[in-house]
Backbone bond lengths (Angstrom), bond angles and torsions (degrees), N, CA, C in turn:
res aa  C-N    CA-C-N  psi(-1)  N-CA   C-N-CA  omega(-1)  CA-C   N-CA-C  phi
1 X - - - 1.479 - - 1.485 113.69 -
2 X 1.370 117.14 137.38 1.521 120.15 -176.94 1.471 102.40 -119.40
3 X 1.418 112.76 125.19 1.449 116.56 176.83 1.571 108.67 -131.00
4 X 1.306 117.42 166.06 1.469 123.36 -179.15 1.504 112.32 -134.98
5 X 1.247 118.92 145.93 1.430 120.97 176.97 1.559 106.82 -127.28
6 X 1.304 115.16 135.69 1.461 122.01 -177.69 1.586 106.47 -115.02
7 X 1.263 123.80 125.51 1.373 126.11 179.79 1.518 106.25 -116.78
8 X 1.334 117.60 101.45 1.492 118.24 -172.92 1.576 105.25 -102.85
9 X 1.279 116.37 99.02 1.519 123.44 -177.27 1.402 112.89 -92.07
10 X 1.379 118.41 -174.31 1.450 122.11 -179.98 1.492 113.00 -74.44
11 X 1.264 118.11 -24.60 1.427 118.49 178.44 1.535 118.25 -119.26
12 X 1.338 117.13 -25.97 1.510 119.61 179.38 1.577 109.02 -135.80
13 X 1.216 111.50 159.44 1.519 120.01 171.02 1.549 105.47 -113.95
14 X 1.403 114.77 127.45 1.481 119.98 178.06 1.510 110.78 -119.03
15 X 1.258 116.93 138.21 1.508 123.64 -179.42 1.482 110.24 -125.75
16 X 1.374 121.77 130.72 1.369 128.08 175.30 1.466 110.54 -123.96
17 X 1.301 122.24 132.27 1.429 126.51 176.98 1.587 108.25 -113.83
18 X 1.251 117.04 126.42 1.468 126.07 178.86 1.524 112.81 -111.88
19 X 1.330 114.89 133.49 1.413 121.56 168.78 1.595 108.73 -129.99
20 X 1.363 110.25 114.07 1.461 118.74 174.23 1.507 106.46 59.12
21 X 1.348 120.07 44.54 1.384 129.56 176.65 1.600 113.99 65.26
22 X 1.267 112.85 30.94 1.460 117.47 -177.35 1.601 102.60 -134.14
23 X 1.408 114.40 131.18 1.458 117.73 176.59 1.535 110.68 -74.61
24 X 1.286 114.29 119.95 1.445 118.01 178.46 1.517 115.03 -109.77
25 X 1.339 116.57 -9.06 1.375 117.60 179.29 1.509 108.80 -161.43
26 X 1.337 121.80 145.61 1.368 126.93 173.75 1.494 113.88 -157.99
27 X 1.321 118.66 157.67 1.418 123.54 -177.77 1.541 110.37 -158.03
28 X 1.403 113.55 154.62 1.485 118.37 179.85 1.508 107.26 -144.91
29 X 1.267 118.55 123.54 1.503 120.28 175.03 1.582 108.62 -136.29
30 X 1.358 112.33 160.29 1.481 116.74 176.54 1.507 112.22 -56.69
31 X 1.322 122.73 139.24 1.403 128.97 177.59 1.519 114.68 -66.13
32 X 1.361 115.74 -44.38 1.418 124.78 179.17 1.565 107.51 58.07
33 X 1.442 113.02 -162.37 1.445 116.88 -173.71 1.610 110.13 -84.66
34 X 1.351 112.26 -27.87 1.481 113.24 -176.10 1.611 106.81 -100.00
35 X 1.323 119.70 91.63 1.419 116.18 -173.74 1.496 112.92 -74.41
36 X 1.287 116.09 -23.35 1.486 117.91 172.58 1.503 112.68 -60.13
37 X 1.273 115.47 -51.54 1.404 120.63 177.91 1.528 115.22 -58.74
38 X 1.456 113.41 -43.34 1.384 116.01 179.83 1.619 112.43 -68.10
39 X 1.298 111.28 -31.62 1.631 111.79 174.61 1.493 112.97 -69.89
40 X 1.363 118.29 -32.23 1.487 121.30 173.09 1.457 111.03 -62.12
41 X 1.408 116.02 -44.48 1.433 114.86 -179.89 1.422 120.06 -71.52
42 X 1.358 117.62 -36.94 1.428 122.07 167.39 1.508 116.19 -56.96
43 X 1.268 115.23 -41.72 1.454 124.15 -176.60 1.521 105.61 -64.18
44 X 1.338 116.28 -45.95 1.465 120.10 -178.01 1.470 112.95 -64.54
45 X 1.288 118.73 -38.61 1.493 129.18 173.57 1.456 109.12 -55.73
46 X 1.371 116.42 -52.51 1.436 123.36 -178.62 1.554 112.64 -63.93
47 X 1.402 116.75 -45.42 1.454 116.34 169.40 1.468 119.51 -52.28
48 X 1.251 112.49 -42.21 1.536 120.48 -179.77 1.479 108.06 -64.39
49 X 1.316 118.61 -43.76 1.537 114.97 -178.00 1.513 109.45 -70.27
50 X 1.389 118.42 -32.00 1.448 122.25 178.73 1.465 111.26 -74.73
51 X 1.274 121.27 -18.86 1.500 123.74 -179.98 1.553 112.78 73.21
52 X 1.370 116.94 26.20 1.397 119.47 -178.06 1.582 109.63 -125.32
53 X 1.362 116.41 178.79 1.469 123.36 172.92 1.405 111.55 -108.99
54 X 1.284 121.40 161.74 1.419 127.39 179.03 1.504 114.41 -51.51
55 X 1.395 108.59 -40.36 1.432 117.41 -174.75 1.474 114.83 -67.89
56 X 1.505 117.76 -17.73 1.373 124.20 173.84 1.453 118.37 -72.13
57 X 1.428 113.10 -11.33 1.453 115.42 -174.43 1.552 108.42 -92.86
58 X 1.309 112.87 130.52 1.485 116.77 178.88 1.427 119.83 -77.19
59 X 1.492 118.77 -30.46 1.389 118.53 -180.00 1.505 104.27 -158.34
60 X 1.452 113.45 143.34 1.387 123.85 179.41 1.556 107.82 -127.06
61 X 1.437 110.41 133.41 1.493 115.29 -179.20 1.476 106.33 -126.44
62 X 1.300 122.71 142.93 1.465 128.92 177.56 1.520 109.92 -105.66
63 X 1.287 110.65 155.78 1.512 116.38 167.11 1.501 106.74 -152.21
64 X 1.408 119.10 -176.11 1.383 119.67 -175.35 1.473 114.75 96.79
65 X 1.289 119.72 169.96 1.549 130.09 172.57 1.503 109.06 -48.88
66 X 1.296 117.24 -44.21 1.516 119.70 -173.67 1.520 112.67 -99.74
67 X 1.274 115.24 25.71 1.566 115.00 -173.79 1.551 109.13 -69.11
68 X 1.236 118.70 -25.43 1.585 118.05 -178.65 1.490 111.82 -78.51
69 X 1.390 122.03 -2.91 1.328 119.18 -167.88 1.660 107.01 -129.72
70 X 1.282 109.34 44.13 1.485 118.60 -175.20 1.600 108.19 -95.30
71 X 1.314 110.95 139.90 1.591 113.66 178.76 1.621 112.98 -76.97
72 X 1.339 115.69 -16.08 1.469 118.21 -167.23 1.575 111.63 -101.01
73 X 1.361 114.48 -26.68 1.471 114.94 -173.11 1.481 110.67 -157.83
74 X 1.329 114.70 153.99 1.450 119.49 179.43 1.583 105.58 -108.93
75 X 1.364 118.59 -1.74 1.458 123.46 178.01 1.586 106.73 -79.91
76 X 1.349 116.43 135.91 1.390 117.51 -179.55 1.507 113.10 -152.67
77 X 1.240 122.19 160.37 1.441 128.30 171.64 1.573 109.48 -134.83
78 X 1.321 114.54 151.91 1.453 117.86 -176.83 1.508 110.97 -70.02
79 X 1.405 112.50 159.26 1.535 115.20 178.91 1.427 114.27 -57.89
80 X 1.347 118.11 -34.38 1.401 119.75 -178.33 1.597 112.22 -67.45
81 X 1.322 111.99 -43.99 1.509 113.78 178.66 1.589 111.44 -65.93
82 X 1.335 114.61 -35.73 1.550 117.50 -176.48 1.596 108.59 -70.45
83 X 1.288 111.81 -36.47 1.556 118.95 -178.60 1.501 105.73 -62.70
84 X 1.342 117.32 -48.04 1.510 126.41 -174.96 1.528 108.55 -58.51
85 X 1.390 116.46 -53.32 1.457 122.00 -176.84 1.544 109.08 -65.70
86 X 1.395 115.76 -39.18 1.488 115.90 -175.76 1.536 109.31 -67.97
87 X 1.260 117.70 -42.68 1.485 117.37 -173.80 1.576 110.53 -75.67
88 X 1.386 116.23 -32.41 1.479 113.56 173.70 1.455 115.75 -69.20
89 X 1.394 120.19 -26.61 1.376 122.45 171.76 1.550 111.57 -64.17
90 X 1.294 114.10 -43.54 1.514 116.56 -177.13 1.603 112.47 -77.42
91 X 1.398 113.28 -40.14 1.477 117.24 -171.00 1.596 103.35 -139.23
92 X 1.315 118.13 90.33 1.492 115.66 178.46 1.481 116.46 -63.04
93 X 1.329 120.15 -18.53 1.496 121.75 -177.71 1.576 111.43 -87.58
94 X 1.270 113.69 -7.19 1.483 116.34 174.28 1.579 115.01 -74.33
95 X 1.311 113.68 127.71 1.511 116.39 -173.70 1.539 110.23 -119.33
96 X 1.312 115.51 -1.60 1.463 119.91 172.79 1.491 108.16 -140.59
97 X 1.331 116.70 132.47 1.431 121.01 175.76 1.591 109.58 -126.38
98 X 1.352 116.47 133.88 1.387 118.69 175.36 1.494 107.89 -117.52
99 X 1.325 113.00 126.23 1.456 125.19 -178.80 1.406 110.74 -109.41
100 X 1.299 118.99 117.55 1.544 124.68 176.36 1.561 108.76 -119.08
101 X 1.255 108.04 110.37 1.492 116.38 -177.72 1.458 109.65 -106.72
102 X 1.338 115.95 -168.98 1.496 123.51 -177.30 1.557 114.46 -67.62
103 X 1.244 115.67 -34.98 1.454 116.31 178.87 1.555 115.60 -133.55
104 X 1.272 118.17 3.12 1.384 122.16 177.20 1.508 113.92 -151.98
105 X 1.303 114.99 147.56 1.557 118.13 172.83 1.478 111.23 -128.53
106 X 1.324 113.08 157.82 1.506 114.48 -175.31 1.578 106.73 -152.07
107 X 1.254 117.43 152.18 1.386 124.23 177.63 1.492 112.87 -121.90
108 X 1.351 125.73 131.62 1.324 124.23 -169.60 1.494 109.23 -132.90
109 X 1.279 117.17 133.03 1.529 124.03 175.91 1.535 106.32 -96.38
110 X 1.212 119.51 120.81 1.528 125.90 -177.42 1.498 114.70 -117.85
111 X 1.361 116.44 140.54 1.391 120.43 174.97 1.573 107.28 -85.55
112 X 1.355 114.34 179.85 1.391 121.33 -175.80 1.465 119.81 -70.27
113 X 1.330 113.24 -5.77 1.548 125.61 175.97 1.565 114.54 -106.60
114 X 1.339 113.81 0.34 1.493 115.93 175.38 1.481 109.83 93.08
115 X 1.310 119.38 5.38 1.455 123.61 179.73 1.523 109.29 -85.98
116 X 1.388 109.56 140.13 1.536 120.26 -178.82 1.594 109.75 -70.70
117 X 1.301 118.91 121.39 1.419 118.84 172.79 1.479 114.18 -96.41
118 X 1.344 117.96 -32.55 1.535 122.73 176.40 1.516 103.94 -165.93
119 X 1.299 116.63 163.51 1.443 121.78 -179.02 1.633 109.12 -161.79
120 X 1.347 112.47 155.92 1.460 118.02 177.21 1.531 104.48 -142.52
121 X 1.360 112.76 145.54 1.522 122.79 -174.68 1.454 115.14 -126.63
122 X 1.227 119.87 138.78 1.443 123.77 177.68 1.573 102.83 -114.48
123 X 1.407 120.55 102.21 1.419 122.16 -174.44 1.548 105.86 -127.31
124 X 1.235 120.38 6.12 1.586 120.27 -174.98 1.361 116.76 -101.11
125 X 1.368 117.56 -16.07 1.461 122.50 -170.03 1.546 109.12 -139.97
126 X 1.399 116.48 133.06 1.504 118.17 175.11 1.526 112.60 -65.58
127 X 1.308 114.65 -20.35 1.467 117.74 -177.10 1.491 114.04 -59.82
128 X 1.257 122.47 -14.16 1.370 125.55 177.57 1.508 115.36 -113.21
129 X 1.410 113.25 33.74 1.492 118.24 -178.25 1.450 110.44 -151.06
130 X 1.308 115.39 177.60 1.442 120.30 178.64 1.424 116.22 -63.84
131 X 1.340 118.21 -23.43 1.529 118.43 177.16 1.468 111.08 -64.31
132 X 1.337 119.34 -31.60 1.442 121.81 175.65 1.511 111.57 -60.14
133 X 1.291 112.47 -45.88 1.532 113.12 -179.22 1.481 113.38 -69.42
134 X 1.331 115.99 -35.08 1.526 120.63 173.74 1.537 108.81 -58.68
135 X 1.262 121.70 -48.08 1.394 128.69 -177.28 1.534 110.49 -64.10
136 X 1.324 116.98 -40.45 1.444 116.73 -179.65 1.491 111.30 -79.44
137 X 1.347 119.78 -23.71 1.442 122.94 173.72 1.624 109.85 -63.44
138 X 1.376 111.85 -42.78 1.373 111.18 -178.27 1.463 114.24 -72.08
139 X 1.411 117.20 -27.57 1.453 119.54 173.81 1.522 113.63 -65.02
140 X 1.417 116.87 -31.37 1.445 125.42 174.95 1.410 116.08 -83.17
141 X 1.355 115.00 -4.68 1.507 122.37 179.89 1.591 109.45 59.08
142 X 1.387 112.39 45.14 1.472 114.98 169.49 1.480 110.15 -137.18
143 X 1.294 122.67 169.33 1.396 124.55 -175.71 1.587 108.53 -76.56
144 X 1.336 116.22 170.54 1.403 119.01 168.30 1.473 113.98 -69.64
145 X 1.355 119.06 -30.98 1.479 123.68 -179.16 1.592 105.50 -73.28
146 X 1.230 118.16 -29.42 1.457 119.70 -176.58 1.556 116.16 -83.87
147 X 1.334 116.15 -25.75 1.457 121.20 -168.56 1.518 113.52 -67.96
148 X 1.471 109.56 -34.85 1.565 114.44 -179.96 1.527 108.68 -67.78
149 X 1.348 123.27 -59.09 1.441 123.44 179.24 1.592 111.53 -53.91
150 X 1.309 113.75 -37.92 1.479 115.81 179.97 1.535 112.52 -60.84
151 X 1.294 114.85 -38.80 1.508 119.97 178.37 1.473 116.49 -60.48
152 X 1.393 114.51 -25.93 1.511 122.09 -176.17 1.627 108.00 -76.93
153 X 1.270 114.81 -10.10 1.428 119.58 -177.17 1.551 114.07 -95.60
154 X 1.301 115.17 7.66 1.415 122.87 -176.30 1.573 116.03 -59.59
155 X 1.222 118.11 153.92 1.511 120.99 179.91 1.506 106.89 -116.46
156 X 1.255 115.96 -30.42 1.520 118.78 -178.06 1.532 112.63 -140.55
157 X 1.347 112.63 134.69 1.441 115.93 179.80 1.575 107.53 -85.17
158 X 1.289 114.98 129.50 1.472 122.51 172.45 1.446 111.72 -127.14
159 X 1.340 117.30 154.50 1.493 121.78 -168.47 1.610 106.83 -100.35
160 X 1.281 111.74 139.37 1.464 120.43 164.99 1.494 108.12 -112.14
161 X 1.336 109.73 114.09 1.500 117.13 -170.49 1.595 113.03 -82.41
162 X 1.323 116.23 -22.52 1.546 119.09 -172.66 1.477 105.66 -61.72
163 X 1.422 115.01 141.58 1.417 120.41 176.38 1.558 107.47 -108.83
164 X 1.301 117.22 12.33 1.525 122.75 176.44 1.379 110.66 -128.58
165 X 1.345 118.09 138.88 1.459 127.05 -179.06 1.480 111.89 -51.43
166 X 1.374 112.43 -48.32 1.499 113.93 -177.41 1.493 113.42 -65.37
167 X 1.325 117.97 -39.48 1.484 121.03 178.60 1.547 109.18 -72.45
168 X 1.277 118.99 -32.27 1.363 120.21 177.20 1.416 115.08 -65.56
169 X 1.322 119.35 -35.46 1.467 124.81 173.07 1.493 109.92 -59.68
170 X 1.342 116.90 -47.58 1.449 120.17 178.37 1.551 113.17 -61.03
171 X 1.335 113.55 -35.06 1.438 120.61 177.24 1.526 109.15 -63.53
172 X 1.356 113.05 -40.49 1.579 117.07 -176.44 1.533 106.36 -71.30
173 X 1.320 124.20 -29.30 1.409 122.79 -178.02 1.583 105.85 -69.63
174 X 1.296 113.15 -36.13 1.553 117.39 178.80 1.552 108.02 -60.19
175 X 1.365 112.56 -48.67 1.495 116.62 -176.46 1.539 110.33 -64.17
176 X 1.336 116.51 -31.94 1.476 119.44 -179.36 1.469 109.39 -65.19
177 X 1.392 115.82 -44.27 1.424 124.76 178.58 1.592 110.65 -63.53
178 X 1.328 118.54 -29.31 1.460 121.22 176.69 1.505 110.69 -81.38
179 X 1.376 116.98 4.67 1.471 123.02 -178.63 1.564 112.04 59.63
180 X 1.363 117.76 34.49 1.413 122.02 170.93 1.523 108.02 -64.04
181 X 1.402 113.36 132.12 1.559 117.41 172.62 1.431 111.26 -50.02
182 X 1.385 114.91 144.75 1.450 121.17 178.26 1.516 111.17 -59.86
183 X 1.374 117.41 -48.89 1.523 117.97 178.55 1.474 113.52 -50.87
184 X 1.391 115.30 -41.48 1.514 116.05 -177.89 1.529 111.16 -68.96
185 X 1.233 116.92 -31.76 1.485 121.29 179.39 1.479 108.68 -73.63
186 X 1.446 119.58 -40.39 1.381 121.21 178.61 1.584 112.68 -65.00
187 X 1.352 109.81 -30.04 1.571 112.83 179.89 1.447 106.19 -74.61
188 X 1.277 123.32 -37.15 1.487 123.92 -178.13 1.535 108.12 -64.94
189 X 1.333 118.54 -41.31 1.457 121.53 176.31 1.520 111.88 -59.39
190 X 1.293 121.04 -44.65 1.448 121.41 179.17 1.576 114.76 -72.27
191 X 1.310 111.92 -35.85 1.472 118.80 174.96 1.591 111.73 -62.85
192 X 1.288 116.35 -35.01 1.487 125.24 179.10 1.550 105.13 -67.59
193 X 1.267 119.05 -57.13 1.468 116.14 -176.38 1.468 112.93 -66.29
194 X 1.343 120.66 -34.64 1.432 122.34 173.98 1.504 114.78 -60.07
195 X 1.300 112.72 -36.14 1.532 113.87 -176.98 1.526 107.71 -73.75
196 X 1.317 120.54 -35.03 1.467 125.06 179.75 1.599 109.39 -65.79
197 X 1.324 114.81 -43.06 1.479 124.80 -179.41 1.559 108.80 -65.96
198 X 1.328 118.44 -44.99 1.430 116.72 179.36 1.519 113.68 -69.31
199 X 1.274 116.75 -30.24 1.573 119.05 179.94 1.520 106.13 -69.42
200 X 1.368 115.72 -42.79 1.474 116.13 171.59 1.510 118.46 -56.92
201 X 1.342 111.55 -46.35 1.512 118.36 179.41 1.562 112.35 -61.43
202 X 1.288 115.86 -32.25 1.408 115.53 179.65 1.481 112.62 -67.06
203 X 1.340 120.57 -18.72 1.336 123.37 -179.69 1.499 113.30 -73.29
204 X 1.371 107.82 -33.55 1.552 113.56 178.18 1.622 108.04 -84.03
205 X 1.236 116.60 -13.37 1.507 113.99 -177.92 1.529 111.39 95.63
206 X 1.400 114.01 114.32 1.489 117.31 -175.40 1.551 106.80 -96.23
207 X 1.314 113.94 121.98 1.440 120.86 177.48 1.560 106.49 -131.13
208 X 1.384 113.67 129.49 1.492 114.17 176.02 1.527 113.76 -71.73
209 X 1.339 117.90 155.60 1.387 128.94 -1.90 1.510 111.45 -77.64
210 X 1.365 122.17 155.31 1.386 124.38 179.14 1.551 112.09 -117.24
211 X 1.323 112.26 128.58 1.526 119.33 177.16 1.447 107.47 -112.86
212 X 1.321 112.33 155.80 1.444 126.56 175.59 1.546 114.14 -122.33
213 X 1.395 117.01 125.38 1.400 116.83 -177.68 1.560 108.33 -132.85
214 X 1.315 117.88 179.76 1.454 126.03 -176.62 1.424 106.49 94.69
215 X 1.297 119.66 176.35 1.442 128.45 -166.60 1.533 109.56 -71.42
216 X 1.355 115.52 -33.35 1.614 119.19 178.56 1.429 109.97 -69.50
217 X 1.394 124.06 -15.82 1.445 121.84 -176.89 1.522 108.11 -72.15
218 X 1.391 120.66 -8.65 1.458 123.25 178.30 1.384 111.90 -84.90
219 X 1.404 118.20 -7.48 1.423 124.93 -176.11 1.529 110.58 -86.32
220 X 1.389 121.37 110.31 1.424 120.16 -172.02 1.540 113.92 -69.68
221 X 1.407 117.21 -29.47 1.429 121.94 173.79 1.559 114.83 -56.13
222 X 1.390 112.44 -47.95 1.393 121.53 -179.58 1.513 110.26 -63.93
223 X 1.370 120.54 -47.45 1.300 126.51 176.07 1.499 116.89 -57.78
224 X 1.343 118.54 -38.63 1.386 123.71 177.78 1.623 112.55 -66.92
225 X 1.275 112.66 -41.31 1.529 121.37 174.98 1.574 110.04 -63.13
226 X 1.379 111.80 -42.34 1.411 115.75 -179.51 1.510 117.25 -62.69
227 X 1.419 109.36 -42.55 1.448 119.35 175.05 1.596 113.55 -59.18
228 X 1.282 111.19 -32.96 1.484 115.30 -177.43 1.567 109.07 -78.59
229 X 1.360 117.24 -41.18 1.478 125.05 177.12 1.413 114.04 -60.20
230 X 1.408 114.52 -40.58 1.422 117.69 -177.20 1.544 115.87 -95.11
231 X 1.297 108.74 -0.37 1.541 115.73 179.87 1.531 113.63 55.84
232 X 1.323 115.38 38.50 1.482 118.69 -175.24 1.708 103.68 -155.58
233 X 1.236 110.63 176.41 1.445 116.27 175.13 1.569 104.92 -114.68
234 X 1.309 113.69 115.38 1.463 120.63 -178.72 1.469 111.04 -81.88
235 X 1.454 113.36 154.98 1.378 116.57 -174.71 1.602 105.43 -94.23
236 X 1.276 118.24 138.88 1.417 123.02 175.65 1.417 110.38 -123.07
237 X 1.318 121.75 115.75 1.553 122.57 -179.33 1.461 110.70 -64.88
238 X 1.397 118.70 158.72 1.382 122.57 -178.78 1.639 111.41 -60.89
239 X 1.286 113.83 -36.04 1.544 117.50 176.77 1.504 108.96 -121.93
240 X 1.346 117.73 75.18 1.482 117.97 -168.77 1.580 111.98 -69.49
241 X 1.358 118.53 -18.51 1.427 119.07 177.21 1.542 113.57 -76.10
242 X 1.234 119.65 -12.41 1.438 124.89 -174.26 1.582 115.12 -98.66
243 X 1.295 114.83 -0.52 1.520 120.25 -170.20 1.535 107.97 -67.86
244 X 1.325 118.68 -36.85 1.423 123.64 -179.49 1.512 113.28 -67.16
245 X 1.348 114.99 -42.48 1.418 120.60 176.74 1.608 114.46 -68.53
246 X 1.399 107.31 -32.24 1.505 112.59 172.16 1.496 115.78 -63.36
247 X 1.369 109.66 -41.18 1.501 115.87 177.10 1.466 113.83 -65.77
248 X 1.368 119.15 -36.32 1.446 121.81 173.23 1.514 113.77 -62.04
249 X 1.303 116.12 -36.04 1.464 121.77 177.17 1.489 113.71 -68.49
250 X 1.365 115.40 -39.20 1.428 122.08 172.79 1.510 113.29 -63.56
251 X 1.411 115.59 -40.78 1.448 118.05 176.51 1.477 111.87 -65.92
252 X 1.286 117.58 -22.39 1.581 116.68 -177.34 1.502 104.49 -72.32
253 X 1.226 123.54 -19.79 1.432 117.42 175.18 1.538 116.74 -75.08
254 X 1.350 112.45 -17.03 1.441 120.81 -170.19 1.635 107.44 -101.85
255 X 1.200 114.15 -26.82 1.561 117.11 -176.77 1.581 112.31 -70.52
């Protein structure tokens, strides 16, 4: 059986194609303004990598913020359900998954069969998402790719008390005027978002093993802070941004 999962997020569209529980194709492209077009382009890229045609796919399921606006399917699952199924497929021993995306973060407690036991979502403030790191990177005049490694070079831990992305940027400007070293400021940024994510995750209930997915999982500075705050070493999949799409492809076998 061949299935496909489409995860249409706020920033990117991800597609995963499964054949007999093996990933045979995947693709990721920017979502842009026209998410339908982006989904079509990502789907074509994944089909090309898989070496198959759309007609060869038995079932397609969508997830993500744009799941209801997909050109290929009306079948969908929530991001929470897709994350749970995807992480259970990759790591059956994981019982807590933290998903930090561009504009939203969530923590999900999962049983041994990939079923959702409880979850918590942060969707009201950019300070708990990748958008916060992007804004802070611009304020520090570094790229998003640079800010994570930069934070690992810190010499002193300083606190950023603002709980809002707008106020945090103002606080960062004050630190710049105080000639605070960039690595120390970068560390404070990651420590702040980690603290907010952990507080959210505790509402869902933290059970080991813990995995982190989503685009922000590729940021080593954030993962280092998260490991410290959780007092454990979290699991990061090789392709953390594809877990939701993988979960949707798995769900396609069950619908």
